[in-house]
C-alpha positions in Angstrom: -17.5 9.7 6.3 -14.3 8.2 6.8 -11.1 8.6 4.4 -8.6 6.0 3.5 -5.1 7.0 2.2 -3.7 4.1 0.6 -0.5 3.3 -1.6 1.4 0.1 -3.1 4.5 -0.8 -4.1 5.1 -3.5 -6.7 7.2 -5.3 -8.9 6.7 -3.5 -12.1 3.9 -1.1 -13.9 1.9 -3.5 -15.2 -1.1 -4.7 -13.1 -1.9 -7.1 -15.1 0.7 -9.0 -14.8 3.1 -7.7 -12.1 2.3 -8.0 -8.0 2.0 -5.6 -5.0 4.7 -6.2 -2.3 3.8 -4.1 0.3 0.2 -2.2 0.4 0.2 1.1 3.2 -2.8 2.7 4.4 -4.3 5.3 7.5 -7.3 5.9 8.0 -8.5 9.6 8.7 -11.5 11.4 9.9 -13.2 14.2 7.6 -10.9 16.4 9.7 -7.9 14.1 8.8 -7.1 12.7 12.5 -5.6 9.2 12.3 -7.8 6.4 13.5 -5.8 3.8 12.6 -2.9 2.6 9.9 -1.3 -0.6 8.2 1.5 -1.9 6.7 2.0 -5.2 4.9 4.1 -6.5 3.2 4.1 -10.1 1.1 6.7 -12.2 -0.5 7.3 -12.5 -4.8 4.8 -15.5 -6.1 6.7 -18.0 -7.6 5.2 -16.7 -11.6 6.7 -13.1 -11.1 9.5 -12.0 -12.8 10.5 -8.5 -10.9 11.2 -5.5 -13.0 15.1 -4.7 -12.2 13.4 -1.0 -12.1 11.2 -1.8 -9.2 14.1 -4.0 -7.4 16.4 -0.4 -7.4 13.6 2.4 -6.6 12.1 0.0 -3.9 15.7 -0.7 -2.8 13.5 -4.1 -1.5 16.6 -6.7 -1.8 16.1 -10.1 -3.2 16.5 -11.7 0.1 13.9 -9.6 1.6 11.2 -10.6 -1.0 11.5 -14.5 -0.6 11.3 -14.0 3.2 8.9 -17.1 4.3 8.4 -15.2 6.5 7.0 -12.7 5.1 2.9 -14.1 3.9 2.7 -15.1 0.6 0.5 -13.1 -2.5 -2.3 -15.6 -1.5 -2.7 -14.7 2.1 -1.9 -10.3 1.4 -4.5 -10.8 -0.9 -6.8 -12.5 1.8 -5.9 -10.1 4.3 -6.6 -7.1 2.3 -10.1 -7.9 1.5 -10.6 -8.8 5.1 -9.4 -5.2 6.1 -11.6 -3.2 3.0 -14.4 -4.8 4.5 -13.7 -4.1 7.8 -12.8 0.0 7.2 -15.8 -0.1 5.0 -17.5 2.7 4.6 -15.2 5.4 3.8 -13.1 7.2 1.0 -10.9 5.3 -0.7 -7.7 8.3 -1.7 -5.0 7.5 -3.4 -2.4 9.7 -5.9 -2.6 8.5 -9.4 -4.6 5.3 -7.9 -7.4 5.2 -11.0 -4.7 4.7 -13.5 -2.1 2.5 -10.5 -3.5 1.0 -7.7 -7.0 0.6 -8.1 -5.7 -1.7 -10.7 -3.3 -3.2 -8.9 -5.9 -4.5 -6.1 -8.7 -5.4 -8.0 -5.9 -7.9 -10.4 -4.4 -8.9 -6.6 -7.9 -9.9 -5.3 -9.6 -11.3 -8.9 -5.8 -13.3 -9.5 -6.1 -14.7 -6.2 -10.2 -15.6 -6.2 -11.6 -13.0 -3.7 -15.3 -12.6 -4.4 -15.6 -9.2 -4.9 -13.1 -7.3 -6.7 -15.1 -3.9 -6.7 -14.5 -4.1 -2.8 -13.6 0.2 -2.6 -16.8 0.7 -4.8 -19.2 -2.0 -2.8 -19.7 -1.7 1.2 -20.5 2.2 0.7 -16.9 2.9 -0.1 -16.1 4.6 -2.7 -12.9 5.6 -4.7 -11.0 9.2 -5.2 -7.7 10.4 -6.6 -5.6 13.6 -5.3 -3.5 13.6 -8.7 -6.3 15.1 -10.7 -7.5 17.2 -7.9 -4.3 18.6 -7.9 -4.0 19.7 -11.3 -7.7 21.4 -10.6 -6.1 23.0 -7.7 -3.0 24.6 -9.6 -5.5 25.6 -11.8 -8.7 26.9 -9.6 -6.9 28.1 -6.6 -3.1 28.4 -7.2 -2.1 29.5 -3.8 -3.2 27.3 -2.1 0.1 24.9 -2.4 3.6 25.8 -3.8 4.3 24.5 -7.4 7.9 22.8 -8.0 9.2 23.0 -11.3 11.9 21.3 -13.3 14.8 22.8 -15.4 12.6 24.6 -18.5 10.1 25.8 -15.7 6.9 23.0 -16.2 5.5 21.8 -13.3 5.9 18.9 -11.4 3.1 17.0 -10.1 4.6 14.4 -9.0 3.9 13.4 -5.1 8.5 13.0 -4.3 8.5 16.4 -5.5 5.9 18.3 -4.3 5.0 17.0 -0.7 8.7 17.8 0.5 7.8 21.2 -1.3 5.2 22.1 0.4 6.8 21.3 3.9 6.3 17.4 4.4 10.1 16.8 5.4 9.4 13.5 6.3 8.7 12.1 2.8 10.1 8.4 2.4 9.9 8.1 -1.5 9.2 5.0 -3.4 7.9 3.3 0.6 4.2 2.9 0.1 3.6 4.0 3.8 5.7 6.9 3.5 3.6 7.7 -0.1 0.1 7.4 1.9 1.3 10.2 5.1 2.6 12.7 1.6 -0.8 12.0 0.4 -2.3 13.4 3.9 -0.6 16.1 4.3 -1.4 17.4 0.7 -5.2 16.2 0.9 -5.1 18.2 4.1 -3.7 21.5 3.3 -6.1 21.6 0.2 -9.0 20.9 2.5 -7.9 23.9 4.8 -6.9 26.4 2.0 -9.9 25.9 -0.1 -12.8 23.8 1.6 -15.3 24.2 -0.8 -13.2 23.3 -3.7 -12.1 20.2 -1.6 -15.7 19.5 -1.2 -16.5 19.9 -5.0 -14.0 17.7 -5.7 -14.6 15.3 -3.3 -17.8 14.4 -4.3 -17.0 13.5 -7.7 -16.6 10.0 -6.0 -20.0 9.6 -5.8 -20.9 8.1 -8.9 -24.8 9.2 -8.7 -23.0 12.4 -8.1 -21.2 12.9 -11.2 -24.7 12.1 -13.3 -26.8 13.9 -11.5 -24.8 16.9 -12.6 -23.8 16.1 -15.9 -27.7 15.2 -16.5 -28.6 19.0 -15.7 -27.2 19.9 -18.7 -25.5 22.4 -16.9 -21.7 23.8 -18.8 -19.5 22.0 -16.2 -15.6 22.4 -16.1 -13.5 19.4 -17.0 -10.4 19.2 -15.5 -7.8 16.9 -17.9 -4.3 16.4 -18.1 -2.6 14.6 -21.2 0.9 12.9 -21.1 3.8 15.9 -20.2 1.0 18.7 -21.3 -0.1 21.2 -18.6 -4.2 20.6 -17.1 -6.2 22.4 -18.6 -10.0 22.8 -18.0 -12.5 22.3 -20.8 -16.2 23.8 -20.5 -18.6 21.3 -22.0 -22.3 20.0 -21.4 -23.7 16.0 -21.3 -23.7 14.9 -24.3 -25.5 11.2 -23.1 -23.7 7.1 -22.1 -21.6 5.2 -24.3 -24.6 2.5 -25.8 -22.0 -0.3 -24.6 -21.1 1.1 -21.5 -23.5 3.1 -19.6 -20.4 4.2 -17.0 -18.8 5.7 -20.0 -20.5 9.6 -20.4 -20.3 11.9 -23.5 -19.1 15.2 -22.7 -19.4 17.8 -26.1 -16.9 20.6 -25.8 -18.6 23.6 -26.2 -16.0 26.5 -26.9 -14.2 23.8 -29.6 -17.5 23.6 -31.5 -20.9 25.1 -32.0 -23.1 21.5 -30.9 -25.6 22.7 -33.4 -23.1 21.9 -36.4 -23.2 18.8 -35.4 -27.2 17.3 -35.2 -27.4 16.8 -38.7 -23.5 15.2 -38.9 -23.2 11.9 -41.0 -21.5 8.4 -38.5 -18.3 9.3 -40.0 -17.7 12.7 -38.4 -19.6 11.9 -35.2 -17.0 9.0 -35.1 -14.2 11.5 -35.9 -15.6 13.7 -33.0 -15.5 11.4 -30.3 -12.4 9.2 -31.9 -10.1 12.2 -33.1 -7.7 14.7 -31.9 -8.6 17.1 -31.3 -11.7 15.8 -29.6 -14.7 17.8 -30.1 -16.7 15.2 -27.7 -14.5 13.5 -24.6 -15.2 10.8 -22.6 -15.7 11.2 -18.7 -15.6 7.6 -16.8 -18.5 8.8 -14.2 -17.2 5.8 -11.8 -13.9 7.5 -11.5 -14.1 10.9 -9.6 -14.0 12.9 -12.8 -12.7 15.9 -12.0 -15.6 17.7 -12.8 -16.1 21.4 -11.5 -19.2 24.0 -12.0 -19.2 27.2 -14.2 -19.9 29.9 -11.8 -21.1 32.6 -14.3 -21.5 30.7 -17.8 -21.4 32.6 -20.8 -24.9 33.3 -22.7 -23.0 31.6 -25.8 -21.9 28.0 -23.2 -25.5 28.2 -21.9 -27.2 28.4 -25.3 -24.9 25.6 -26.6 -26.1 23.7 -23.9 -29.7 24.1 -24.5 -29.1 23.0 -28.0 -27.5 19.7 -26.6 -30.9 19.4 -24.1 -33.2 19.6 -26.5 -31.4 16.7 -28.9 -32.4 13.2 -28.1 -31.9 11.7 -30.8 -28.6 13.6 -31.5 -27.3 12.3 -28.2 -28.5 8.9 -29.2 -26.4 9.1 -32.3 -23.4 10.0 -29.9 -23.9 7.4 -27.9 -23.8 5.2 -30.9 -20.2 6.6 -32.3 -18.9 6.7 -28.9 -19.5 2.3 -28.8 -18.4 2.0 -32.2 -14.9 2.8 -31.0 -14.0 -0.5 -29.3 -16.0 -2.7 -31.9 -12.9 -5.7 -33.2 -11.7 -5.7 -29.2 -9.7 -8.5 -29.1 -11.6 -12.1 -28.9 -11.5 -13.3 -25.5 -9.6 -16.5 -26.8 -6.6 -14.6 -28.2 -6.3 -13.0 -24.2 -4.5 -14.0 -21.2 -6.2 -15.0 -18.1 -5.1 -12.0 -16.2 -6.5 -9.8 -19.3 -10.3 -11.1 -18.8 -10.7 -9.7 -15.4 -13.8 -7.5 -16.9 -15.4 -9.9 -19.4 -17.8 -11.0 -17.6 -19.4 -10.5 -13.8 -19.5 -14.2 -11.7 -22.8 -16.3 -11.6 -24.2 -16.9 -7.8 -23.1 -20.4 -7.8 -19.4 -19.3 -8.5 -19.4 -16.8 -6.1 -20.4 -19.1 -3.2 -17.9 -21.5 -4.4 -15.2 -18.3 -4.1 -15.9 -17.5 -0.4 -15.9 -21.6 0.3 -12.0 -21.5 -1.2 -10.9 -19.6 1.4 -12.0 -21.5 4.0 -11.2 -25.1 2.6 -7.5 -26.8 3.1 -6.0 -27.4 -0.3 -7.3 -30.5 -1.0 -11.0 -29.4 -0.8 -9.6 -26.3 -3.3 -8.8 -28.6 -5.5 -12.5 -30.1 -5.6 -13.8 -26.6 -5.8 -11.6 -25.1 -8.1 -13.3 -27.7 -10.7 -16.8 -26.8 -9.9 -16.6 -23.5 -11.0 -18.6 -22.8 -14.0 -16.2 -19.6 -15.0 -13.4 -21.0 -17.3 -10.8 -17.9 -15.5 -11.6 -18.9 -12.4 -10.6 -22.3 -13.1 -7.8 -21.6 -14.4 -6.1 -19.2 -11.9 -7.8 -21.8 -9.3 -5.6 -24.3 -11.2 -2.3 -21.9 -10.9 -2.9 -21.3 -7.3 -2.9 -24.6 -6.9 0.6 -24.9 -8.6 2.1 -22.2 -7.0 0.9 -22.7 -3.1 0.3 -26.8 -3.2 2.0 -28.3 -5.9 2.1 -31.7 -4.0 -1.2 -32.3 -5.6 -0.2 -32.3 -8.8 0.6 -35.0 -11.2 3.8 -35.4 -13.0 2.2 -34.3 -15.8 0.8 -31.5 -14.8 3.8 -30.4 -12.5 6.0 -30.6 -16.0 3.1 -28.7 -17.7 3.0 -26.1 -15.3 6.7 -25.0 -15.2 6.5 -25.2 -19.1 4.0 -22.3 -19.0 6.3 -20.5 -16.9 9.6 -21.3 -19.1 7.6 -20.3 -22.3 6.8 -17.0 -20.1 10.1 -15.9 -19.4 12.5 -17.1 -21.9 10.3 -17.7 -24.9 8.0 -15.2 -25.0 8.9 -12.3 -27.7 10.3 -9.5 -25.6 8.8 -6.8 -28.1 5.2 -8.4 -27.5 5.1 -9.0 -23.8 3.5 -7.4 -21.7 5.1 -9.0 -18.3 8.7 -9.4 -17.8 10.9 -11.3 -19.3 14.7 -12.9 -18.6 15.8 -11.1 -22.1 13.9 -7.6 -21.2 15.5 -8.2 -17.7 18.6 -8.5 -19.2 18.3 -5.7 -21.9 17.8 -3.4 -18.9 20.1 -4.7 -16.7 22.7 -3.7 -19.9 21.0 0.3 -20.1 21.8 0.9 -16.6 25.1 -0.6 -16.7 25.7 2.2 -19.3 24.4 4.3 -17.9 26.9 4.2 -15.2 24.9 5.4 -12.4 24.0 2.1 -10.4 26.8 0.7 -8.6 27.7 -2.4 -10.7 27.9 -5.0 -7.7 24.2 -4.1 -7.6 23.4 -4.7 -10.6 25.1 -8.1 -10.6 22.8 -8.5 -7.7 19.8 -8.5 -9.5 21.1 -10.3 -12.7 21.9 -13.5 -10.2 19.0 -13.3 -8.3 16.9 -13.4 -11.6 18.6 -16.3 -12.8 18.5 -18.3 -10.0 14.3 -17.4 -10.0 14.2 -19.0 -13.6 16.0 -22.0 -12.0 13.7 -22.9 -9.2 10.4 -21.8 -11.0 11.1 -24.0 -14.4 13.8 -26.5 -13.0 16.1 -24.8 -16.2 19.5 -22.8 -15.8 18.9 -19.5 -17.0 
């Protein structure tokens, strides 16, 4: 199986309301010998207002992200989709990718009407996140790596500190290709330092493997890290799947509690076990490569407690219902932005066929295809793409309506409620940076001027 190490640089931290500006990847064989590499950039989409922090961290100038020679975000998404298909099958490996890069990948494909947003889990592909693996290495085989610390003596797991501390001296942090090279370096060190541990960690990229391991009812070590705490391993046993989502497994912490005490517990007690803190029953996303390690020599008590759960199917069923209950009362789809509705439903076969045709059509044909979608999300996203990239097809009324959408989003949205960047948020961020006095005022002035010009161009009003 090939490995594809990848990274994204983006306009901000929200997968729903920001966009990638750079994608880089290196494909290797199982011995980490490079086969191919790619480094792609795109220009800023007209409906995205970038975060000042992102512009400063990535050191991308306004001129660079508006370069007309760069592909549009739509063209970028199409090229990305083609690349993932062409490089399949492979294990797609990032650093903190499950929480960040994977979500951006899916949103990029979704918002640009690509037929398959799950490409890194299709065509024989699998997903793996190196950061949780690093946490396991820290607990299981500390000597493989050297561990940088902060002034308080706490270990730093950030790639831009970990890689240089372990001999990678050409790390260009906050550049996608530089981060990819650093990720390859660290992965290679783990594999060469303890091949057995690397293979066990990597095996979790296969959902079926994770399920088989859990369903054995053998005690397992679940490695997790919450917030700024140090990673720790929880010894537990499989306790069923959520009644609402089979991709979410229940993991009973057999060191924290005796399952016998919960067999006849009330619904309220079971709900507290899965929802309160500290949790007795944790959630394990089986498709997100959980860091699940075998317990070498489980104690008699651990085996006995696991046996109790294995012999209690009714109890596991009640746990499944308690896990599903956590999501009752979620926001109605009508209250969500279209970006937040990505997982609302799978596309129909008819819509999938239209999506394929969409990318081969000219803009006049695209507009006709958009009107044929049965899925309201696709119609809304399609109309937006037409407004962004072929506004000459819009009526004067549609142009006014689209500009109003951008104006309301950037200028009128309540900053404390908006999950996207608004001009007020950006201005407040710049003011805070001025007070810190670490960034030259001329650099901050340039960003302010750029953001105001973006608002003017996209809305037809002065900011």
